[in-house]
N, C-alpha and C positions, 0 to 999 in steps of 0.2 A: 383881081383879075388875072383869069391866064387867056393865052388867046385859044379859039376852036375848041376842038376836042375833048382835051384837058378839062376847061369850063365845063362840056357837056357833059363831062362824066362826073366832075364833083358836084352839080348841078341835077342828075338823075342820083348818085349818093345821098346828096342833099335829101331827098325824097323820104328815104327809107325811115321808117319810125326809131326815135332816140338817136340817128345820126343827124349832129349839128353841121354846123359849117365846117369847124374843124378838124372834125372826126372826118367830113367827108372828104376833104383836104389831105387826111394824111394817110387815108383807103386808096384816095385815087391815086399818089404818088408811092404809096407800098406796090403797087398794081402796075406801075411802071414799071420799077425797078424789079420785079419778080422774073423768074425764067418764063418765055411765051408757051411752055406745056403745061406750067399750073396756072395758069390766067384760062389757058383752053382749056383744061379741062374743070376750074371751076362755069367755065361761062356752058360748057356742055351738060353738068350736072345740074345748076339752073334752070337747063333748058330740060333734062328729063326731067324734073322735079313739074314743073309746068306741064308735060304731055301729060305724068302718067298720075299724082296727086291729084283726086279729088276730095267729096266731103262724103264720108259713111252714109247712105241710104238711111240706115235706123237710128245714127247718135247724133253724127253733125262730125264728127271725130276725124281725121285726116285718114286717109286709106288709100292704097293703088288700086286696090276694087271695088266693086260696089259696096263692101261690109268693111269696117276696118276689124284688127286683131282680138279688140275685146269684143265684137257681138259675136267675132267666129267661136271667141273661145269658148265649151261645152259646160266648162270647169265653174262661171260666174254665176252668181245666184241673181236669179230673175228678180227678187222678191225687196230687192231695193235700188232706188235709182237716184246716183247722184248727177246734178243739176250744174253744170259750170257755165260762164262767159265764152270761152273761147279753148278751143283745141289743146292750146298750152297748158290749157291749166289741169287738163285728164292728166297729160305727162309727169305735173308735180304731183298728184296725188298719185300716180301710180309709183314714182319713186321711192312715196313712203311703204307698200308693200303690206298695208293696213288694210287697203279696200278690195274687197272681192264681189263686187257687186257690177250693176252697170252702169253708164253714163248718157248724158242731155246735154249736148252743146247747143247753149242759146244763140250763139254767136253772135255773142254782145251784150249787152248793158242798156237799158231803160235811159236817156239822157236827152232830158226837153232840151238841152243847151246844144246841145248837137245836131237834134230834130230826129231822135232815134226814140221811137216809141212800142208798146207791147206789141204792137202788128208787124215790125218791121225784125224783130227775134222769130225764133223757131219756137214758141210759146203752144202756136195751136198742133204742131206736130206733137209736142209733150203731152196735149190732153189728151190727141189722139190714141197715142201712146198707152197709158196711163188707162184708157175705155180695154185695151184690147189685149194687155200686160197684166202678170200676176204680181203687180207694184202693191206691196205692201207699206214701204216705206220710200217717203222722197226725202233727200236729203239737197238742202240748198247752201251749195257750197261757190257763191258767188263773191267778191271781191270783198272788203268790208271797208268799202269806200262809199263817196252820199249813193252813187249810181246803183253800185252792187245791194246797198241797202234797199233801194227804192225798189228794183228788181225782184229784191225775196220778200217784201215786204207785199208787192202785190201779188207772183204767186201764191205764195202763203193765202192771203185775199180767195185767189181762186180756186185753189187746190181743196180748202178749208170743207166744202159740201159734198166734196169726193169720199169720204170717209176713211184716208191714209192716212199716218202718221208724216208729218211734216217735219223735219228738224232744223237747225243750221247750223253750221260748223261753230265752234267756240271758237272764240275769240281773245286775246289779251296779251299779256305778255310774255314777247320771245324767250325761249333760252337761252340764259348766259346774260341779258341785258340786264341794265341797271334799275332801280325804282325813282331814280331823279329824271331817270330822261323819257319816260314816258309820260306822252300824254293824256289829258283826262277822259278822252270816249277809253280809250284802248285802257285805263287801269280801273275806270268806271265797269269797263264790261269782263274784266279779270277778276273782277270780286263778285259780277251776278255768276258767273261762270265755275265758282269756288266749289273746290269738293271735297269730301270727308276724306283724311286721311288716316288710312290702316294702319 
């Protein structure tokens, strides 16, 4: 335990996701030894983000205006909609440069243990979009974990009556991985998603 302001900083940093007590302490002491102008720039950047950044009114992605850059891009296809849990998932998919459709960010996943149900997500907004737009395929790109699978299953069930093509991202073995280290679920999915080699 440290005195006053140092401990307060460590405590606040410890509230950030993925930052444990030791990481919070390391960051706090890094900030203490950093040039004051660098710390000021960090504080100003955080304040600017909180003031300027919001969520896109259409898809829920992060944006500095009412709409994000993906929704404003006329080159994107309106026929394919990729449903993701969080805005950071949009960035991950965009890095592949494989997807040229639109996105819908749910704002999380169904997680009864954490008290998150379908009504806590942007599912009603998704249904409204599907009624108003020219979407032909919905890609469910939720995380391949229990919560993501529950969310994808729920969405597939409610989207089925709409007559859309509903697909799920394939999951399986990572490139460069070893079979001996793969768990049973991952290996099973790799077998299910196998494709013909030409």
